[in-house]
N, C-alpha and C positions, 0 to 999 in steps of 0.2 A: 447564506450558510448551506452546507450540507450536512444533514442530521440523521443519525441512525438511532433508533430507539427500540431496546429490548429485542433485537433481532435473533431469531433462532433459525438455523438451517439444518435440515436433516438429510441423511444420504441413506438410501436402501442398500444394504450390503449383505453378503452371505452370512456374516457374523450377527447380523441384526440391525436395528436401527441406530445409525451413527449420528450423534449430535455434534456436528462439525462446528457449529457456532451455537452458544447457548446464553442468550441474554446480552448480546453486545450493544453498547450504547456509546456514541461519541459524536462530537461536533466539529466540523472543519470550517474555519472562516476564510474569506477570500484574503489572499496575501499571506496566509499562514502555512507553515510546513508542519504537519502532523505526522510523526514517526510511529508506526505500527511494528512493534519488535517482538521477537520470541523464536524459540528454536523450531525446527522443522516440525510440521504436524500440528501446530498450535491453533491454526485457523486464520492466519494472515492473508494468504491469497484467496481463501473462501470469502473472506469479508469483501475483497475487491470485486470478486465474481457475483456476489449477492447484490452489491450497489449496482452493477452493470446489467444485472438480469441475465447473466451468462453461465449459469450453473449447469454442472453436467446433467446428462439425462436422468440419472438416478437421484438427483438432488432437487429439494424444494424448500420454499421458505414457510416454516410452520407458524410463525407469529412476528409480529413487530412492524416497523414502518421505516421507510426511507424517504425523507423529505427534502426537497430541494427549493430554496428560496426562489421566488419569482423574480424576474427581471423587471417587472412592473411595480413600482412602489405601492406599499400597502397591499398588494395583492396576496392571496393565501398561498403558501408553499405548495409545490406540485408533489403529490404522493406518486413516487416512482412505481411502487409495487402495484398500483391499481390502474396504471396506464396501459391502453391497448399496445400491442407490439409496434404497430405503425407509428404511433406517438413516441414511444420508447426509442425508436431508431434515431429520432431527431435529437433526443437528449443525449443518446450514446454517440460520442463524438462531438456534437454540437455544444452541449453544455458540460458534460463530463467525458474527458478523454482518458485513455488508458495506455501505458507503456508496459508491455510484457517483459518477462524476464529474458527470453531467447529471441532476439531479432531474426534469426535465420528461419525460424518456424512461423513467425508472425507475418513476414513479407511473402507475397506471392511470387514464386520463383520464376514463372513464366511470364511476368509483366514487368516492363521496365519501371524502375522506381519513380521516375517522374510522372508516368500514368497513374501509378498508385496514389502519389500525393495530389495530382489534379482531381482524381475521383472523390477524395476526401473534401477537397476545396468545393467542388461543385456541389456535393451532397449537403454541405452545412453552410455555405455563403452564397452571395448573388453572383459571384464570378463565374464566367464560362469561357470556354475555348482558349484563345490566345491570352487573355487576362489572367485566366486560372494558371496557365502554364508559366507566366511571368511571376506570379505569386509563388508558384513552386520553386523557381530558380532563385527567388529571393530568400526563401526560407532555407534552401540547401546552403546558400551562402551564409546565412545567419548561424546556422548550426555548425559551420566550419568545414564543409565539404569542399575541397579544392576544385577549381574549374567547374562550377556548378551548371554552367551552360553546357558543358560536354557530358558531365557525369549524369545529368538528369535523364539521358538516354541509356544509361547502364542498367544491366540485370543485377539482381541481389548478389548472385555468384561471383560478379566481378568486383565486389567490394569486401573490405576487411570487416571484422566483428564490430570494431568501433565505428566504422562508417555506416554499417547497417543500422547500429543503435542510433546514430545521429539521424539517419533517414526516418526512422521510427518516431524519433521527437519531432522532426520537421513535419511528418505527415500528421501527427496528433495535434500540434500546435497551429497548424496551417488552418485548421477548422475553427480556431478562435474559441476554445472552451473556457469556461469560467473556473473549472477544476480539473486537476490532473491527478490521476492514481498511477504511481511509479512502483510497479511490483518487481522488486529486485533488479532494478534497471542497470546494475553494473556487474551483477555476479559472473557473467560470461566473458568479462573483460580483464586485461591485465591491469596492474595497478596504475600505470601511467595514463592509460586511456580512461580508467575509471574516474580518475581525478578531473580529467577534462571534461567528461560527460556531466559529472556532478557540479562542476563549476558552471558549466552551460545552463544546466536546469535551475541553478541558483540565480544566474544573470537574468534569464527568460522569465522567471517567476517575478523577480523585482520589477522588471519592465512591464509585465502584463498583469501584476497583482493577481497571480494564480493562487488558488487554494491547492496546496500539493500534500496529498497523502502519500508518504513514503513507506513502503512496505519493504523491511529488511531484517537481516540478523547481524548485521555489521554495526556494532556500537560506536565504532570510530566515525562511521559515516553519519550516524544519528548526531553525535556530539557536534559535528561540523555543520549540519544542515537544519536540525529541527528546532522549532519553538516550543512544541510540546511533544511528550512521549507517552505511549500507552504500551505497557507490557502484557503480552497475552500469555496464557498457559492452559492448556487442554480445553481450548474452545471458549475461554473466558478472559476479559480483561481483569487483571488482578492488581494493576497499579497504573495510574495516570497522574502526571505532574508536569510542570514546566521543566523543559530540558535541563537548565542549570540546577534545579532542585533535585531532579532525578539522579544526576550524576554525583551531586555532592552529598546528598542526604537520601538515599533509597530506603524506603520503609518496609517493602515486602522482603522476607528472607530470600526469595529467589532472585530478585533484583540485587540485593546485596552480594549474593554468591556469584551472579553473572558478572558483576563488575569486579569482584575480587579475582576472578579467573582471567581477566585481561592481561596479556604480557605487559611487563614494566621494566624499563632499564634498571630502576632502583631495586628491583628484586632478582637481578642476576645471580644465577647459582642456586636459588631457592625454588622449591617445587611450587607449581602453579596450584591454586585452589581448584577443586573439582567438585561437581555436584554428582552424587551417586544416583544410580537407578536411571529410569526412563520416563518419558511422558505416558501416562496411562492410556490404555485404549478407550476411545470415546463411545463404544457401544454398551459400555457397562453403567450401571446405576450408581451414581455417587452418593454418598451419605454425608461425609464431612468435608474437610478441605481437600482439593484435589492434589495440592502440593505436599500434604502431610507425610506421605511415606518417604519423601526425600528431604525433608525439612529438619534441620538440627534444633529447631525451637518448638517443635510439635509437642502438644500436651493432650491430655485425654479429651478436652473439648474438641480439638481439632479432627479428632477421629469420628465424632458423632454428630457434630453440628457444621453446617456449610456457612462460612462468614459471607456477609454482604459487602458490597463496595461502598465504603463510607470515608468521609474525610471532610476537610474545610479549607479554604483558602487556595481553591484551585487544585488541590491535591487529593486524591482518593487512593484508598488501598483495600484489598479484599484480604484481611488477615485478622485473626482474633489477637494476636500478639505481635504487632508490627515492631520493627526495630525502632 
């Protein structure tokens, strides 16, 4: 498993110290799709960067731990935050891979895509030279790139957005990681290619028993892909539940409002539900519930006391008065 415990990430900014993540805990198992959802600015991508130790220059991990189960039975988990950078490079890609939101900025524009895939294969597996190139061709074929023997020598600018994203998936999975972080992997794609890429990820996950941390704001994607869902707001997880439970019986007022705001053919002609206000700035000191100013169930206690993440039966919620 890949486990985060009480992770806090802070950023030095002109406005002050920003707590981008404030006490994040989650567990991802092999073969499981765990969806991390929430609106922009809530800390989803920062969670991915913290796991991979790729924080911006002004960011640092203030507390917490990230533990990765060892491949040797009964061995202690590897503490990723205490690894030297040389050892972390082997984990980054070799044990935990990541697909970023925009493939055009993730691929090297002056290297052929095949060379980039071969580089990943040689860095994290025992294959070299012609064997690594054959493996790269095989992965391009598996992710649906037409004429892979020819396209392996293409440059990124010679490919469409969907093809570049498939190359990113091939490059990430060719290193044979145990876990994959997909950070908004289809946001830059049209809806047809989006479905193809998601179907591809689902198929490859089932085949390789990948643990998939899917970061998205698209609840339709979550409903189709996820086994478990964690909803983030203002740097914290405010609800976590199995996906069917989350969509049928959301407990946090924010989760309920988000689901009510989804377009539905049965509500044609009616106004969509909307959540007033915006996510609060994370440099301020919070006293009560962070969602209270936007909540239609807020009471006096919500303004003065911060709720804890509590629950049972695999479902937890951070709210004094859950639905």
